[in-house]
C-alpha positions as CSV (number, residue, x, y, z in Angstrom):
1,X,-68.1,-12.5,87.0
2,X,-69.6,-11.1,84.0
3,X,-71.2,-13.4,81.6
4,X,-68.9,-12.3,78.7
5,X,-65.8,-12.9,80.7
6,X,-67.0,-16.4,81.6
7,X,-67.6,-17.1,77.9
8,X,-64.1,-16.0,77.0
9,X,-62.7,-18.2,79.7
10,X,-64.6,-21.3,78.4
11,X,-63.5,-20.7,74.9
12,X,-59.9,-20.5,76.0
13,X,-60.1,-23.7,77.9
14,X,-61.8,-25.4,74.9
15,X,-59.0,-24.2,72.6
16,X,-56.4,-25.5,75.0
17,X,-58.0,-28.9,75.1
18,X,-58.2,-29.0,71.3
19,X,-54.5,-28.1,71.0
20,X,-53.6,-30.8,73.6
21,X,-55.5,-33.4,71.7
22,X,-53.9,-32.3,68.4
23,X,-50.4,-32.7,69.9
24,X,-51.3,-36.2,71.1
25,X,-52.6,-37.2,67.7
26,X,-49.6,-35.9,65.9
27,X,-47.2,-37.7,68.3
28,X,-49.2,-40.9,67.8
29,X,-48.7,-40.6,64.1
30,X,-45.0,-39.8,64.1
31,X,-43.7,-41.9,67.0
32,X,-44.5,-45.4,65.5
33,X,-42.9,-44.4,62.2
34,X,-39.6,-43.7,64.0
35,X,-39.6,-47.0,65.9
36,X,-41.2,-49.2,63.2
37,X,-39.0,-51.9,61.7
38,X,-38.6,-51.8,57.9
39,X,-40.7,-54.4,56.1
40,X,-38.6,-54.3,52.9
41,X,-34.9,-54.4,52.2
42,X,-32.8,-53.6,49.1
43,X,-31.8,-56.8,47.3
44,X,-29.5,-57.6,44.4
45,X,-31.3,-59.6,41.6
46,X,-30.3,-60.5,38.1
47,X,-31.4,-58.0,35.5
48,X,-31.0,-60.7,32.8
49,X,-30.1,-64.4,32.5
50,X,-26.5,-65.0,33.6
51,X,-24.9,-68.3,32.4
52,X,-22.6,-70.5,34.4
53,X,-19.0,-69.2,34.6
54,X,-19.9,-65.6,33.7
55,X,-18.3,-62.8,35.7
56,X,-20.8,-60.3,37.0
57,X,-21.0,-56.9,35.3
58,X,-23.0,-53.9,36.6
59,X,-25.5,-54.1,33.7
60,X,-26.4,-57.7,34.6
61,X,-27.8,-56.9,38.0
62,X,-30.1,-54.4,39.7
63,X,-31.5,-53.4,43.1
64,X,-35.1,-54.1,44.1
65,X,-36.9,-53.7,47.4
66,X,-38.2,-57.1,48.6
67,X,-40.3,-58.1,51.5
68,X,-38.2,-59.5,54.3
69,X,-40.3,-62.6,54.4
70,X,-39.6,-63.3,50.7
71,X,-35.9,-62.4,50.8
72,X,-33.4,-65.3,50.5
73,X,-31.0,-65.9,53.4
74,X,-27.7,-64.1,52.7
75,X,-29.0,-62.1,49.8
76,X,-26.8,-59.2,48.8
77,X,-28.0,-55.7,49.3
78,X,-25.5,-53.7,47.3
79,X,-24.3,-54.3,43.7
80,X,-20.7,-53.6,44.7
81,X,-20.8,-56.9,46.7
82,X,-21.2,-59.0,43.6
83,X,-19.3,-57.2,40.8
84,X,-16.6,-59.3,39.0
85,X,-17.6,-62.4,40.9
86,X,-17.9,-65.7,38.9
87,X,-21.3,-67.3,39.1
88,X,-21.1,-71.1,39.9
89,X,-24.6,-71.8,38.6
90,X,-27.0,-70.6,35.9
91,X,-28.9,-67.5,37.1
92,X,-32.3,-66.5,35.7
93,X,-33.7,-63.0,35.4
94,X,-35.0,-61.6,38.7
95,X,-33.2,-64.3,40.7
96,X,-31.7,-63.1,44.0
97,X,-28.0,-63.3,44.3
98,X,-26.7,-65.1,47.4
99,X,-23.4,-66.6,48.5
100,X,-24.6,-69.9,47.0
101,X,-24.7,-68.2,43.6
102,X,-20.9,-68.0,43.8
103,X,-20.2,-71.5,45.1
104,X,-20.7,-71.2,48.8
105,X,-22.9,-74.3,48.9
106,X,-21.6,-76.7,51.6
107,X,-18.9,-79.2,50.4
108,X,-19.8,-82.8,49.7
109,X,-22.6,-82.4,47.2
110,X,-22.9,-81.8,43.5
111,X,-26.1,-79.9,43.1
112,X,-28.2,-79.6,40.0
113,X,-25.8,-80.3,37.2
114,X,-27.1,-78.7,34.0
115,X,-25.6,-80.4,30.9
116,X,-25.5,-78.0,28.0
117,X,-27.4,-79.0,24.8
118,X,-25.3,-81.3,22.6
119,X,-22.7,-82.0,25.4
120,X,-22.1,-84.8,27.8
121,X,-21.0,-84.9,31.5
122,X,-18.2,-87.2,32.6
123,X,-16.5,-87.3,36.0
124,X,-12.7,-87.4,36.7
125,X,-11.2,-88.1,40.1
126,X,-8.2,-86.0,41.1
127,X,-6.2,-85.4,44.3
128,X,-4.2,-82.6,45.7
129,X,-1.4,-83.0,43.1
130,X,-3.4,-83.9,40.0
131,X,-6.2,-81.5,40.8
132,X,-4.5,-78.2,41.6
133,X,-4.8,-78.8,45.3
134,X,-8.5,-79.8,44.9
135,X,-9.4,-76.1,44.5
136,X,-11.3,-76.6,41.1
137,X,-14.8,-75.1,41.3
138,X,-18.0,-75.2,39.3
139,X,-17.8,-72.9,36.3
140,X,-14.0,-73.1,36.0
141,X,-12.2,-74.2,32.8
142,X,-9.6,-76.9,32.8
143,X,-7.3,-78.8,30.5
144,X,-6.4,-82.5,30.8
145,X,-2.8,-83.8,30.6
146,X,-2.2,-87.6,30.7
147,X,0.8,-89.6,31.6
148,X,1.1,-93.0,30.1
149,X,3.5,-95.2,32.1
150,X,6.4,-97.1,30.6
151,X,4.5,-100.4,30.5
152,X,2.1,-98.9,28.0
153,X,4.9,-98.3,25.5
154,X,7.5,-101.1,25.9
155,X,10.6,-100.8,23.7
156,X,11.0,-104.0,21.7
157,X,13.4,-105.5,19.2
158,X,12.6,-107.9,16.5
159,X,14.4,-111.1,15.6
160,X,14.3,-111.4,11.8
161,X,15.2,-115.1,11.9
162,X,12.1,-116.3,13.7
163,X,10.0,-113.0,13.7
164,X,9.9,-112.9,17.5
165,X,10.0,-109.7,19.6
166,X,12.0,-109.1,22.8
167,X,11.2,-106.3,25.3
168,X,14.3,-104.2,25.9
169,X,14.7,-103.6,29.7
170,X,16.0,-100.4,31.3
171,X,14.6,-97.9,28.8
172,X,12.0,-95.3,29.9
173,X,8.9,-95.5,27.7
174,X,6.9,-92.8,29.6
175,X,4.8,-90.5,27.4
176,X,3.0,-87.3,28.5
177,X,0.5,-85.3,26.4
178,X,-1.9,-82.5,26.9
179,X,-4.9,-84.2,25.3
180,X,-8.0,-82.0,25.9
181,X,-8.3,-78.3,26.4
182,X,-11.0,-75.8,27.5
183,X,-13.4,-78.1,29.3
184,X,-15.9,-76.4,31.6
185,X,-16.5,-77.8,35.1
186,X,-20.2,-78.5,35.7
187,X,-19.8,-79.5,39.3
188,X,-17.4,-80.7,42.0
189,X,-17.6,-83.1,44.9
190,X,-15.3,-83.0,47.9
191,X,-15.5,-85.5,50.8
192,X,-17.1,-84.1,53.9
193,X,-14.8,-82.5,56.5
194,X,-13.5,-85.0,59.1
195,X,-15.1,-84.9,62.5
196,X,-13.2,-82.8,64.9
197,X,-11.9,-84.3,68.1
198,X,-13.7,-83.2,71.2
199,X,-11.8,-80.7,73.3
200,X,-10.5,-81.8,76.6
201,X,-12.0,-80.3,79.7
202,X,-10.7,-76.8,80.2
203,X,-9.5,-76.5,76.6
204,X,-11.1,-74.4,73.9
205,X,-12.3,-76.3,70.8
206,X,-10.2,-75.7,67.7
207,X,-11.6,-74.8,64.3
208,X,-9.6,-76.0,61.3
209,X,-8.4,-73.5,58.8
210,X,-10.5,-73.3,55.6
211,X,-7.3,-73.4,53.5
212,X,-5.8,-76.5,55.2
213,X,-5.4,-79.5,53.0
214,X,-6.6,-82.8,54.2
215,X,-4.0,-85.6,53.7
216,X,-4.9,-87.8,50.8
217,X,-8.0,-85.7,49.9
218,X,-9.6,-86.5,46.5
219,X,-12.1,-84.4,44.4
220,X,-14.6,-85.6,41.9
221,X,-14.9,-83.1,38.9
222,X,-17.8,-83.3,36.5
223,X,-16.7,-82.0,33.0
224,X,-18.7,-80.8,30.0
225,X,-17.4,-82.7,27.0
226,X,-18.4,-84.0,23.5
227,X,-18.7,-87.6,22.6
228,X,-15.1,-87.9,21.3
229,X,-13.7,-86.3,24.4
230,X,-15.6,-88.7,26.5
231,X,-13.8,-91.7,24.8
232,X,-10.4,-90.1,25.2
233,X,-11.0,-89.5,29.0
234,X,-12.2,-93.0,29.5
235,X,-9.1,-94.5,27.8
236,X,-6.9,-92.2,29.9
237,X,-8.6,-93.3,33.1
238,X,-7.9,-96.9,32.3
239,X,-4.5,-96.8,30.8
240,X,-2.9,-93.6,32.1
241,X,-2.7,-91.0,34.9
242,X,-4.8,-87.9,34.6
243,X,-4.1,-84.4,35.8
244,X,-6.4,-81.4,35.4
245,X,-4.8,-78.0,34.8
246,X,-6.8,-74.9,35.9
247,X,-7.2,-72.3,33.2
248,X,-7.9,-68.6,33.5
249,X,-11.6,-68.1,33.1
250,X,-10.8,-64.8,31.2
251,X,-9.6,-66.9,28.3
252,X,-13.2,-68.0,27.7
253,X,-15.1,-64.7,28.5
254,X,-16.0,-61.7,26.3
255,X,-14.0,-58.9,28.0
256,X,-16.7,-56.4,27.3
257,X,-19.7,-58.3,28.7
258,X,-18.1,-60.9,31.0
259,X,-20.2,-63.6,29.3
260,X,-18.7,-66.9,28.0
261,X,-17.5,-66.7,24.4
262,X,-19.7,-68.3,21.8
263,X,-16.6,-69.7,20.0
264,X,-14.0,-71.1,22.4
265,X,-10.3,-70.2,21.8
266,X,-8.3,-72.5,19.5
267,X,-6.3,-75.2,21.4
268,X,-2.7,-74.7,21.9
269,X,-0.3,-76.9,19.9
270,X,1.9,-79.1,22.1
271,X,4.6,-81.6,21.2
272,X,4.0,-84.2,23.9
273,X,6.9,-85.4,25.9
274,X,8.9,-88.6,25.9
275,X,12.5,-89.0,27.1
276,X,13.9,-88.4,23.7
277,X,12.1,-85.1,23.4
278,X,13.6,-84.0,26.7
279,X,17.0,-84.9,25.5
280,X,16.7,-83.4,22.0
281,X,14.7,-80.3,22.7
282,X,15.4,-79.4,26.3
283,X,19.0,-80.6,26.7
284,X,18.4,-83.2,29.3
285,X,21.6,-85.2,29.5
286,X,21.3,-89.0,28.9
287,X,23.4,-91.3,31.1
288,X,27.0,-91.6,29.9
289,X,27.9,-95.1,28.8
290,X,31.1,-96.1,30.5
291,X,33.0,-99.2,29.4
292,X,34.5,-101.2,32.3
293,X,37.5,-103.5,31.7
294,X,37.3,-106.4,34.0
295,X,40.5,-108.0,35.2
296,X,41.4,-111.2,33.4
297,X,40.2,-114.2,35.3
298,X,42.5,-117.2,35.8
299,X,41.8,-120.1,33.6
300,X,41.1,-123.5,35.1
């Protein structure tokens, strides 16, 4: 073989080897990229401070890429997942939004109550009837209606001869009044869920419905009040029966921003209710007095 042909052959082999090595190098660079797990994920965080009870607007949140190791459990990855939800805790700028932000914290604990400046926190105990089915949540707004039983307002007559008083029996002295309005809930406490009975052998364990009411269930509700309101609530707890009425949170939010109003709406005027009000204003019929003539008794 001529020397020139041998040289051409060697050059061809060398070029083939170079091309083969180049292919291996390129594959080694692209293949791991295809199989490599992402180290960051899109995460919804607050773009500004969001106060308790606010309804999330698009301009209040943003998406950032966070390292998986620094990402909170359950953090949302898309803004659409949090829009128009009510926050159940104060949120600071750049804080990640998770289900706990919207009240998913396990029942049975009041966590980190933040009393607003100039306000007080007082607790009220309600049940399924007096607490809207014990569905009141942190950040909600409630009114308080109080029933004072008849013994608190006995009907009496005065004897002008000796200045004594006599309680008139048989008259209903019940009085009901909407006393306080627009109180924000700072926290709630429900009893822990009852232990579930163990399933018998061969039976599947049952999971209770999340909407099922527990018989006799009570709820502790912490309210934001001023000093005067605290006195009213304490008196009502001792002398009356308290019910909390759930309000629409939209009554206390700016419709444009979703943030709580700086000035709360004016209280509604109510008459209060006693039996006479029901008769005079609502047409409740009082019992009809019927005179009964007794037969004449034989004289002895």
